C-alpha positions in Angstrom: 0.0 0.0 0.0 1.3 3.4 -0.9 2.1 6.2 1.6 -0.9 8.0 0.1 -3.3 5.4 1.5 -1.7 5.6 4.9 -3.7 8.7 5.6 -4.3 10.6 8.8 -7.5 8.7 9.3 -5.5 5.9 10.8 -5.0 6.2 14.6 -1.9 4.3 15.7 -2.3 1.6 18.2 -1.4 2.4 21.8 1.2 -0.1 22.9 -0.1 -2.3 25.6 1.5 -1.6 29.0 2.6 -4.4 31.3 0.1 -5.3 34.0 2.1 -4.2 37.0 -0.8 -4.5 39.4 -1.3 -8.2 38.7 2.4 -9.0 39.2 2.4 -6.9 42.4 -0.4 -9.0 43.8 1.3 -12.2 42.8 4.6 -11.1 44.4 2.9 -10.2 47.7 1.2 -13.6 47.9 4.6 -15.3 47.3 6.2 -13.2 50.0 3.5 -14.1 52.5 3.9 -17.7 51.6 7.7 -17.4 51.9 7.5 -15.8 55.3 5.2 -18.5 56.6 7.5 -21.2 55.2 10.5 -19.6 56.8 8.9 -19.4 60.2 7.6 -22.9 59.9 11.1 -24.1 58.9 12.6 -22.3 62.0 10.0 -23.4 64.4 10.8 -23.8 68.1 10.6 -27.0 70.2 7.7 -27.4 72.6 8.7 -28.4 76.1 6.8 -29.1 79.3 6.7 -27.1 82.5 8.9 -29.7 84.3 11.6 -29.5 81.7 11.6 -25.7 81.7 12.1 -25.8 85.4 15.0 -28.2 85.1 16.6 -26.1 82.4 16.2 -22.9 84.4 17.5 -24.4 87.6 20.6 -25.8 85.7 21.4 -22.2 84.5 20.9 -22.9 80.8 18.3 -20.2 80.2 19.3 -16.7 79.2 15.9 -15.2 78.4 12.3 -15.8 79.2 9.5 -13.9 77.2 5.9 -14.3 78.1 3.7 -13.8 75.0 0.5 -12.8 76.7 -1.9 -12.9 73.8 -0.7 -16.3 72.7 -0.5 -17.9 76.2 3.0 -19.0 75.3 6.5 -18.6 76.9 9.5 -18.3 74.6 12.7 -19.7 76.1 16.2 -18.7 74.8 19.3 -20.6 75.9 22.6 -19.0 76.7 25.6 -19.5 74.5 27.2 -22.0 76.8 24.1 -24.2 76.8 24.0 -24.1 73.0 27.3 -25.8 72.9 26.0 -28.6 75.1 25.7 -31.7 72.9 22.3 -32.4 74.4 20.7 -29.1 73.2 22.8 -28.7 70.1 21.8 -32.1 68.6 18.2 -31.6 69.4 17.9 -28.1 67.9 19.8 -28.9 64.7 17.8 -32.1 64.1 14.5 -30.3 64.6 15.1 -27.8 61.8 17.6 -27.1 59.0 17.0 -23.4 59.6 18.6 -23.0 63.0 18.3 -19.5 64.6 21.1 -19.1 67.2 19.6 -15.9 68.6 16.5 -17.7 69.7 13.9 -18.4 70.9 14.8 -22.1 71.0 12.0 -23.6 73.1 8.4 -22.7 73.7 6.1 -23.5 76.7 2.4 -23.5 76.3 0.7 -22.2 79.5 -2.8 -22.0 80.7 -2.7 -18.3 81.5 0.2 -15.8 81.5 -0.7 -14.6 85.0 -0.5 -18.1 86.5 2.9 -18.7 84.8 4.2 -15.4 86.2 3.2 -16.5 89.7 4.9 -19.9 89.2 8.0 -18.3 87.7 8.4 -16.0 90.7 8.3 -19.1 93.0 10.9 -20.8 90.7 13.3 -17.8 90.9 13.3 -18.0 94.7 15.0 -21.4 94.4 18.1 -19.9 92.7 20.6 -17.3 93.9 19.8 -13.7 93.3 22.7 -13.2 90.8 21.3 -16.1 88.7 17.8 -14.6 88.4 17.0 -13.3 84.9 13.4 -12.3 85.2 10.7 -12.6 82.6 9.5 -10.0 80.1 5.9 -9.7 78.9 4.9 -8.9 75.3 2.1 -9.3 72.7 3.1 -10.9 69.5 2.3 -9.6 66.0 3.2 -12.6 63.7 2.7 -12.7 60.0 2.3 -16.4 60.2 -0.6 -16.1 62.6 -2.3 -13.5 60.6 -1.9 -15.5 57.4 -3.0 -18.6 59.1 -6.2 -16.9 60.2 -7.0 -14.8 57.1 -4.8 -16.4 54.4 -7.7 -18.3 52.8 -9.8 -15.1 52.6 -6.9 -13.2 51.1 -6.3 -15.9 48.5 -10.0 -16.0 47.7 -10.1 -12.3 47.2 -7.1 -12.3 44.9 -8.6 -15.2 42.9 -11.9 -13.4 42.4 -10.2 -10.1 41.6 -8.0 -11.9 38.9 -11.1 -13.6 37.4 -13.0 -10.4 37.2 -10.1 -8.7 35.5 -10.0 -11.6 33.0 -13.7 -11.4 32.4 -13.6 -7.7 31.9 -10.9 -8.1 29.1 -11.7 -8.4 25.4 -10.8 -12.1 25.4 -12.2 -13.1 28.7 -14.4 -16.2 29.0 -17.2 -14.2 30.7 -17.8 -12.2 27.6 -16.8 -8.8 29.0 -18.9 -8.9 32.1 -18.1 -5.3 32.9 -18.0 -4.2 29.3 -21.0 -6.1 27.9 -22.0 -3.1 25.9 -18.7 -2.8 24.1 -18.5 -3.9 20.5 -16.6 -7.1 19.7 -15.6 -5.9 16.2 -12.1 -6.7 15.1 -10.3 -3.8 13.5 -8.0 -4.1 10.5 -6.1 -0.9 9.7 -2.6 0.0 8.4 -0.8 -1.9 11.1 -2.6 -5.2 11.0 -3.6 -5.4 7.3 -5.3 -8.3 5.7 -3.2 -10.0 3.0 -6.0 -11.1 0.8 -6.7 -9.0 -2.3 -9.1 -9.1 -5.3 -6.5 -11.2 -7.1 -7.3 -14.0 -4.7 -11.0 -13.9 -5.6 -11.9 -15.6 -8.9 -15.2 -16.5 -10.6 -17.0 -13.4 -9.2 -16.3 -10.8 -11.8 -19.6 -9.0 -11.6 -19.6 -8.9 -7.8 -16.0 -7.8 -7.7 -16.9 -4.9 -10.1 -19.7 -3.8 -7.7 -17.6 -4.1 -4.6 -14.5 -2.5 -6.2 -16.5 0.6 -6.9 -17.2 1.0 -3.2 -13.4 0.7 -2.5 -12.7 3.2 -5.2 -15.2 5.6 -3.8 -13.4 5.5 -0.4 -10.0 6.0 -2.0 -11.1 8.7 -4.5 -14.4 10.1 -3.5 -14.0 13.3 -5.7 -14.3 11.2 -8.8 -18.0 10.5 -7.9 -19.0 13.5 -5.8 -18.1 16.0 -8.6 -21.0 14.5 -10.6 -23.4 14.7 -7.6 -23.2 11.1 -6.5 -23.3 10.0 -2.9 -21.4 7.3 -1.2 -23.7 4.2 -0.8 -24.7 3.5 2.8 -24.4 -0.3 2.5 -24.1 -3.4 0.3 -25.6 -6.8 1.0 -23.8 -9.9 -0.3 -26.3 -12.6 -1.0 -25.6 -16.1 -2.1 -25.5 -19.8 -1.3 -23.0 -21.1 1.3 -19.4 -21.4 0.1 -19.7 -19.0 -2.9 -17.1 -16.5 -1.5 -19.1 -13.8 0.3 -16.7 -13.7 3.3 -13.7 -14.1 1.0 -14.9 -11.1 -1.0 -15.2 -9.0 2.2 -11.7 -10.0 3.2 -10.5 -8.8 -0.2 -12.2 -5.5 0.5 -10.3 -5.3 3.8 -7.1 -6.0 2.0 -7.7 -3.5 -0.8 -9.3 -0.6 1.1 -7.0 2.1 2.5 -9.4 2.8 5.3 -10.1 1.1 8.7 -12.1 -2.1 8.4 -14.3 -3.4 11.2 -15.5 -7.0 11.0 -17.8 -9.1 13.2 -20.5 -11.7 13.1 -24.2 -11.1 13.5 -24.2 -13.4 16.5 -21.7 -11.1 18.3 -24.5 -8.7 19.1 -26.6 -11.5 20.8 -26.1 -11.8 24.5 -28.2 -13.1 27.5 -28.4 -9.7 29.0 -31.3 -7.4 27.9 -30.2 -4.4 26.0 -26.7 -5.6 25.3 -27.1 -6.1 21.5 -28.4 -2.5 21.0 -25.6 -1.1 23.2 -23.0 -3.0 21.1 -24.5 -1.6 17.9 -24.3 1.9 19.2 -20.7 1.4 20.4 -19.7 -0.1 17.0 -21.0 2.8 15.1 -19.4 5.2 17.6 -16.0 3.7 17.0 -16.6 3.7 13.2 -17.6 7.3 13.1 -14.4 8.2 15.0 -12.4 6.5 12.3 -14.5 7.6 9.3 -14.3 7.0 6.4 -14.3 3.3 7.2 -16.1 0.0 6.4 -18.1 -2.3 8.8 -18.6 -5.9 7.7 -21.3 -7.9 9.5 -21.1 -11.6 8.5 -24.3 -13.7 8.8 -26.5 -10.7 9.4 -29.6 -12.9 9.5 -28.8 -13.7 13.1 -30.1 -10.2 14.1 -31.8 -9.1 10.9 -34.8 -11.4 10.8 -38.3 -10.1 10.1 -39.8 -8.5 13.2 -43.0 -9.7 14.8 -42.8 -13.4 13.9 -42.9 -15.9 16.6 -42.9 -13.4 19.4 -45.0 -14.0 22.5 -47.5 -11.3 23.5 -45.9 -9.0 26.1 -42.4 -10.4 25.8 -39.3 -8.5 25.2 -37.5 -9.6 22.0 -33.8 -8.7 22.4 -33.1 -9.5 18.8 -35.7 -7.0 17.6 -34.2 -4.3 19.9 -30.8 -5.0 18.3 -32.3 -4.7 14.8 -34.1 -1.5 15.6 -30.8 0.0 16.9 -29.0 -1.1 13.7 -31.7 0.4 11.5 -31.5 3.8 13.3 -27.7 3.8 13.1 -27.6 3.0 9.4 -30.2 5.6 8.3 -31.6 7.4 11.3 -32.2 11.1 12.2 -28.6 11.7 13.3 -26.7 9.6 10.9 -23.3 10.8 9.7 -21.7 9.9 6.4 -18.5 8.1 5.9 -19.4 4.7 7.3 -20.2 1.9 4.8 -21.8 -1.3 6.0 -21.1 -4.5 4.2 -23.2 -7.6 5.2 -23.4 -11.2 4.1 -26.1 -13.8 4.3 -27.3 -16.9 2.6 -30.9 -16.4 3.7 -32.1 -13.0 2.3 -35.7 -14.2 2.4 -35.8 -14.0 6.2 -34.4 -10.5 6.5 -36.6 -7.6 7.6 -37.9 -5.4 4.7 -36.8 -2.2 6.5 -33.2 -3.5 6.5 -33.3 -4.1 2.8 -34.7 -0.8 1.6 -32.5 1.8 -0.2 -30.8 4.1 2.2 -29.6 1.3 4.4 -28.5 -1.4 2.0 -28.5 0.5 -1.3 -27.1 -2.5 -3.2 -27.8 -6.2 -3.1 -24.9 -8.0 -4.7 -25.9 -11.5 -5.8 -23.0 -14.1 -5.6 -24.2 -17.3 -7.3 -22.4 -20.6 -7.9 -19.9 -20.1 -10.7 -20.4 -21.3 -14.2 -17.8 -23.3 -16.1 -15.7 -20.2 -16.9 -15.8 -19.1 -13.3 -14.9 -22.6 -12.0 -11.9 -22.7 -14.3 -10.7 -19.4 -12.8 -11.2 -20.7 -9.3 -9.3 -23.9 -10.1 -6.4 -21.8 -11.3 -6.3 -19.9 -8.0 -6.4 -23.1 -5.9 -4.0 -25.0 -8.2 -1.3 -22.3 -7.8 0.2 -23.6 -4.5 -0.2 -27.3 -5.5 2.5 -29.2 -7.3 0.5 -30.6 -10.3 1.4 -32.9 -13.2 1.4 -32.1 -16.8 -1.9 -33.7 -17.5 -3.9 -31.3 -15.3 -6.3 -29.2 -17.4 -8.4 -26.6 -15.4 -11.0 -26.7 -18.2 -11.6 -30.4 -17.8 -11.7 -30.0 -14.0 -14.3 -27.2 -14.4 -16.4 -29.5 -16.7 -16.3 -32.4 -14.2 -17.4 -30.2 -11.3 -20.8 -28.6 -12.3 -22.6 -26.8 -9.6 -19.5 -26.7 -7.3 -19.1 -23.5 -5.2 -15.7 -22.0 -4.5 -15.4 -23.7 -1.1 -16.1 -27.1 -2.7 -13.5 -26.5 -5.4 -11.0 -25.6 -2.7 -11.9 -28.9 -0.9 -11.5 -30.9 -4.1 -8.0 -29.4 -4.7 -7.0 -30.2 -1.1 -8.4 -33.7 -1.3 -6.5 -34.4 -4.5 -3.2 -33.2 -2.9 -3.9 -35.5 0.1 -4.7 -38.5 -2.1 -1.5 -37.9 -4.1 0.6 -37.7 -0.9 -1.1 -40.9 0.4 0.1 -42.6 -2.8 3.6 -41.3 -2.4 3.5 -39.3 -5.7 5.8 -36.4 -6.5 3.0 -34.5 -8.2 -0.8 -34.4 -8.3 -2.2 -35.9 -11.5 -5.7 -36.1 -13.1 -6.5 -39.4 -11.5 -6.1 -37.9 -8.1 -8.5 -35.1 -9.0 -11.1 -37.6 -10.3 -10.9 -39.6 -7.1 -11.2 -36.4 -5.1 -14.3 -35.4 -7.1 -15.8 -38.8 -6.4 -14.9 -38.4 -2.7 -16.7 -35.1 -2.5 -19.8 -36.1 -4.4 -20.3 -39.7 -3.4 -18.5 -39.9 -0.1 -15.7 -42.1 1.2 -15.0 -45.3 -0.8 -15.8 -48.4 1.2 -13.2 -50.8 -0.1 -13.7 -53.3 2.7 -17.5 -53.3 2.7 -18.7 -56.9 2.4 -21.3 -57.2 -0.3 -22.7 -60.6 -1.5 -22.4 -61.4 -5.2 -26.2 -61.3 -5.5 -26.4 -57.8 -4.0 -23.6 -56.6 -6.3 -25.4 -58.0 -9.3 -28.6 -56.1 -8.3 -26.6 -52.9 -7.9 -25.0 -53.4 -11.3 -28.3 -53.8 -13.1 -29.8 -51.0 -11.1 -27.1 -48.5 -12.1 -27.1 -49.9 -15.7 -30.9 -49.2 -15.8 -30.2 -45.5 -14.9 -27.5 -45.3 -17.6 -29.5 -47.0 -20.4 -32.7 -45.0 -19.6 -30.8 -41.7 -19.7 -28.9 -42.7 -22.8 -32.0 -43.2 -24.9 -34.2 -40.3 -23.5 -33.9 -37.1 -25.5 -34.2 -34.6 -22.7 -32.1 -36.5 -20.2 -28.8 -35.1 -19.0 -25.6 -36.5 -20.5 -24.0 -39.2 -18.4 -20.5 -38.7 -17.0 -19.8 -41.8 -14.9 -21.6 -44.8 -13.5 -20.1 -46.8 -10.6 -21.0 -49.7 -8.3 -18.2 -49.0 -5.9 -19.7 -48.6 -2.4 -19.4 -45.0 -1.1 -20.6 -42.9 1.8 -22.8 -44.3 4.6 -25.2 -46.4 2.6 -24.6 -45.7 -1.1 -23.9 -48.9 -3.0 -23.5 -47.2 -6.3 -24.2 -44.0 -8.2 -24.6 -42.5 -11.6 -23.3 -38.9 -12.2 -24.7 -36.6 -14.9 -23.9 -33.1 -16.1 -27.2 -31.2 -16.2 -27.6 -27.8 -17.8 -28.7 -25.0 -15.5 -32.0 -24.1 -17.0 -34.4 -21.4 -15.9 -37.5 -22.9 -17.5 -38.5 -26.5 -17.8 -41.1 -28.0 -20.1 -43.3 -31.0 -19.2 -41.4 -33.3 -21.6 -38.1 -32.5 -19.8 -39.5 -33.2 -16.4 -41.2 -36.5 -17.5 -37.9 -37.7 -19.1 -36.1 -36.9 -15.8 -38.6 -39.0 -13.9 -38.2 -41.9 -16.3 -34.4 -41.7 -16.0 -34.7 -41.7 -12.2 -37.0 -44.7 -12.3 -34.6 -46.6 -14.6 -33.0 -48.5 -11.7 -36.2 -49.8 -10.2 -37.5 -50.8 -13.7 -34.3 -52.7 -14.5 -34.6 -54.7 -11.3 -38.2 -55.6 -12.2 -37.3 -56.7 -15.8 -34.2 -58.7 -14.9 -35.1 -60.3 -11.6 -38.9 -60.1 -11.6 -38.8 -58.4 -8.2 -37.7 -55.2 -6.6 -35.4 -54.1 -3.8 -35.0 -51.2 -1.3 -32.2 -49.8 -3.4 -34.4 -47.2 -5.1 -35.2 -45.2 -1.9 -33.6 -42.0 -3.0 -35.0 -42.3 -6.5 -38.5 -42.7 -5.2 -38.1 -39.8 -2.9 -36.9 -37.6 -5.7 -39.6 -38.5 -8.3 -42.3 -38.1 -5.6 -41.3 -34.5 -4.9 -41.0 -33.9 -8.7 -44.5 -35.3 -9.4 -46.2 -33.3 -6.7 -44.5 -30.2 -8.0 -45.7 -30.9 -11.5 -49.2 -31.2 -10.3 -49.6 -28.7 -7.5 -46.9 -26.1 -8.0 -46.3 -25.6 -11.8 -49.9 -26.2 -13.0 -48.9 -28.8 -15.5 -51.8 -31.2 -14.9 -54.8 -31.1 -17.3 -57.3 -32.2 -14.7 -56.3 -29.7 -12.0 -55.7 -26.9 -14.4 -53.6 -23.8 -14.2 -53.5 -23.7 -10.4 -50.4 -23.4 -8.1 -50.6 -24.0 -4.4 -47.0 -22.8 -3.9 -46.7 -19.9 -1.4 -43.4 -18.0 -2.0 -44.1 -15.9 1.2 -44.5 -18.8 3.5 -42.1 -18.8 6.4 -42.3 -22.6 7.0 -45.0 -22.4 9.7 -48.0 -22.9 7.6 -50.5 -25.0 9.5 -53.4 -25.3 7.0 -53.6 -26.3 3.3 -55.0 -23.8 0.8 -57.3 -26.4 -0.7 -60.1 -28.8 0.3 -59.8 -32.5 1.1 -61.4 -33.3 -2.3 -58.7 -31.3 -4.0 -56.0 -33.0 -1.9 -57.5 -36.4 -3.0 -57.4 -35.3 -6.6 -53.8 -34.2 -6.3 -52.8 -37.6 -4.8 -54.6 -39.4 -7.7 -53.0 -37.3 -10.4 -49.5 -37.8 -8.8 -50.0 -41.5 -8.7 -51.1 -41.6 -12.3 -48.1 -39.5 -13.4 -45.7 -41.8 -11.6 -47.3 -44.9 -13.0 -47.2 -43.5 -16.5 -43.5 -42.7 -16.2 -42.8 -46.2 -14.8 -44.6 -47.9 -17.6 -42.8 -45.8 -20.1 -39.4 -46.7 -18.5 -40.3 -50.4 -18.5 -41.1 -50.3 -22.2 -37.9 -48.4 -23.0 -35.7 -50.9 -21.0 -37.4 -53.9 -22.5 -36.7 -52.5 -26.0 -33.0 -52.1 -25.0 -32.7 -55.1 -22.8 -29.6 -56.4 -24.7 -27.8 -53.0 -24.0 -28.8 -53.3 -20.3 -27.3 -56.8 -20.1 -24.0 -55.7 -21.8 -23.7 -52.6 -19.6 -24.4 -54.5 -16.4 -21.8 -57.3 -17.1 -19.2 -54.7 -17.9 -20.0 -52.9 -14.7 -19.6 -56.1 -12.7 -16.2 -56.6 -14.3 -14.8 -53.0 -14.2 -17.0 -51.4 -11.5 -16.7 -47.9 -13.0 -17.7 -46.9 -16.5 -17.3 -43.5 -18.2 -19.2 -41.9 -21.1 -16.6 -43.1 -23.6 -17.1 -46.7 -22.4 -20.9 -46.4 -23.0 -20.3 -45.2 -26.6 -18.1 -48.3 -27.2 -20.6 -50.7 -25.6 -24.0 -49.5 -26.8 -23.1 -47.0 -29.5 -23.4 -43.2 -29.6 -26.3 -41.5 -28.1 -29.1 -41.0 -30.8 -29.6 -37.4 -29.7 -26.2 -36.1 -30.5 -25.7 -32.6 -29.1 -22.6 -30.7 -28.4 -21.8 -30.8 -24.8 -21.1 -27.8 -22.7 -17.5 -28.8 -22.3 -17.1 -29.2 -26.1 -18.6 -25.8 -26.6 -16.3 -24.3 -24.0 -13.1 -25.9 -25.3 -14.0 -25.2 -29.0 -14.6 -21.5 -28.1 -17.7 -21.1 -30.1 -19.0 -17.7 -30.8 -22.3 -18.5 -29.0 -22.4 -18.3 -25.3 -21.9 -21.7 -23.8 -24.6 -23.3 -21.8 -24.0 -23.3 -18.1 -23.6 -26.4 -16.2 -25.8 -26.9 -13.2 -25.8 -29.1 -10.1 -24.2 -32.6 -10.4 -26.9 -35.3 -10.1 -26.3 -38.6 -8.4 -28.6 -41.5 -9.0 -28.0 -44.7 -7.1 -28.7 -47.0 -4.3 -29.4 -44.9 -1.2 -27.3 -42.1 -2.7 -28.0 -38.6 -1.4 -30.8 -37.2 -3.6 -30.1 -34.0 -5.6 -32.0 -31.0 -4.4 -35.0 -31.1 -6.7 -35.2 -28.4 -9.4 -38.9 -28.5 -9.2 -38.9 -26.9 -5.8 -38.0 -23.5 -7.4 -41.1 -21.7 -8.4 -41.4 -20.7 -12.0 -41.8 -17.0 -11.3 -38.6 -17.0 -9.2 -36.7 -18.9 -11.9 -37.6 -16.2 -14.4 -36.1 -13.6 -12.2 
């Protein structure tokens, strides 16, 4: 970044000072413990009244101190007595910390007054020149104080330390004393993000929109001289894994202004009013550093539509937080210079007041990349990987339709791990194909025990899918068919490359149903009985059939009626039709599925020899590709240029865009049904 971008808007960080108070408390506790230890190490020896009298009458005592408040008498020997072997051995063996100045012995008494009376009587037994007398004192001992109050002191220090930790920005208590403070992380000139727009691929349109905001912050005069105003906010909308957060990181890396980032859940707290306080504190900090950018990831955590699911009379903390955010973004006292970026994969649940111009002026759609975008994303993720000469990003992009950026990154990483597991010096195309299979179908179960009869059923089932799709005009082109067990319960799968279409005709949907029923029909033709392997197939065609009848209005008997509610929030408790209509829908769906099944049976009976050839080859090789099918059963009668061919041949026309990869097979995860998208939404 140039010196020009390091403007006066940046406030240098204040260096963090050492916490002297904490170390002072720790040092004091250690000193107290040390004093107690020293006094315990130099402890005196307890003696009886009789022994004290013998020692005194023998002339060995030089000093007697009566500790009145402790009811104790400290006895100190004279230097001559200390040289006596009897005392010397006893004192040195009692403690390694020997104090020659005394006291050396201690006598516990009932009361100090009684001892004084007894001591006066004892002194009368010796000559007057040998009498030493007794002094009286009150003891102030650190050991006694610490023994009495040490636990309370340590408890106080512990709680003080924990409160300090909880009040800090990284405390486990979530800033118990600063709950209203914002948790936003600041990136400025000192701690700059390393990601730039060069690291973001496949999002050319979104990058153009977002780059304009960055350019506005760097050179506002270019826009303001024409009367334009800086946008208040931009909402990044798209499915998970498409690069919304990555694009925001690139903005943080490119922008020459402070960048605040936090998640929508960072505003949520168990205390009432905390979310709104954190919003106010966030914008207060942002205005102090304006111009700047605020990025709120997963804003749907606080931006959901208000008034839904709230109990009467209750206080909804999330709504208070949203109200505070709405006021800060475009309220009565709003200042300019703060741009809010937000990301969500659920724009349908956001409040309409949050989406209006003046708050989020732009909604930037970030969809799953097409084949051109996937090629660009592969090039970014292949850069740090040591790849072989046979790697072609175009082929990889063609084999991964519908993959988002995060899934492509996962494929590249899986391929590198697979190559390392095989002790290769570079990652080749086979590793990438295995990685794609791993991501789509799941982990390969090499040691899964399958009986020969079950394997034969799976082979004919998958061959049925392949043959039905091969001879249906509107079916998607086959990429691969496999009977290798994968995932939790998938015994085989067939992968297709569907085109991403916005409109579907009835013939296309019927052909798709017939292709999905090909596995069940093949089992019926070959074995005369069916198995449970078509679970995911039946689930998928049932959803598709109900959508044809009750959503898209493609049924002659029911007419041009759709019972789809695009505004439904998922809590609909009643049906918008009568029981008679529901019975009619069920009958029409059943007729539609039976018609598709009969058509599939007729098709497979016509091509039964192809079914046999394909199933036997599958039993032998376990995996077949599109080229293998052309060798075994001939070229597809509906020859059309594939998307990959159009892309590699660089035709003048715009290539068709590949959609989601479909997986047909025994208990394979069903593809999200296309029919669930309403037609009016598809047109948009």
